C-alpha positions in Angstrom: -7.8 24.9 31.4 -7.7 24.8 27.6 -5.9 21.9 25.9 -2.8 22.6 23.9 -3.2 22.1 20.1 -1.1 19.3 18.7 -1.0 19.0 14.9 0.3 15.8 13.2 1.8 16.3 9.8 2.0 13.3 7.5 1.4 12.4 3.9 -1.8 10.8 2.8 -2.0 7.2 4.1 1.2 7.9 6.0 -0.3 7.3 9.5 0.2 3.5 9.7 2.6 3.8 12.6 1.1 7.0 13.9 -2.6 6.1 14.3 -2.3 4.5 17.8 -0.3 7.6 19.0 -2.9 10.0 17.7 -5.8 8.1 19.3 -3.9 8.0 22.7 -3.2 11.7 22.7 -6.7 12.9 21.8 -7.7 13.0 25.4 -4.8 15.2 26.5 -4.5 17.5 23.4 -6.7 19.2 20.9 -5.5 17.1 18.0 -5.6 18.1 14.3 -4.2 16.1 11.4 -2.6 17.7 8.3 -2.2 15.4 5.3 -1.8 18.0 2.6 -3.3 21.1 1.2 -2.3 24.4 -0.2 0.7 26.3 1.2 -1.4 29.1 2.8 -3.4 26.5 4.8 -0.2 24.6 5.7 1.3 27.7 7.3 -1.9 28.6 9.0 -2.0 25.2 10.7 1.7 25.3 11.4 1.5 28.7 13.2 -1.7 27.9 15.1 -0.2 24.8 16.8 1.4 24.6 20.2 3.1 21.4 19.1 3.8 20.1 15.6 4.5 16.4 15.1 6.2 15.5 11.8 5.9 11.8 11.2 8.6 11.6 8.7 12.0 13.3 8.6 11.7 14.3 5.0 12.1 17.4 2.8 9.2 19.1 4.6 11.1 18.9 7.9 14.2 20.2 6.2 12.3 23.2 4.9 10.5 23.9 8.2 13.8 23.7 10.1 15.1 26.7 8.1 12.1 28.9 9.1 11.5 30.8 12.3 10.0 28.4 14.9 6.5 29.2 16.2 5.9 26.1 18.3 7.6 23.0 19.6 8.4 20.4 17.0 8.5 16.6 17.3 10.1 14.7 14.4 9.8 11.0 14.4 12.5 9.7 12.1 12.1 6.2 10.6 15.0 4.0 9.6 14.5 4.9 6.0 15.4 8.5 6.6 18.5 7.5 8.6 19.7 5.1 6.0 19.2 7.8 3.3 20.9 10.5 5.4 18.0 12.9 5.2 18.4 13.8 8.8 21.8 15.5 8.0 19.9 18.2 6.0 17.8 19.3 9.0 18.6 22.3 11.2 18.1 20.6 14.6 18.7 23.8 16.6 
């Protein structure tokens, strides 16, 4: 059986808290990491994933939440986003 594709989205050097999780899930999933690139490549990666993990609940998550959903999304919100109220701008449906 083919492994599901799990893509981690995070900014450059934004994997400090995420690295152990990525390493632990590599055996169970086909893991890809996206740390930036052009918009066309971003959407290609987004649409090809079975699961998208967004490490920060930032403006990117706000924008993605307004689009049609192509896969399952995981958003790990850190205390910074909660204190700033960013999570209120995300469509959690």
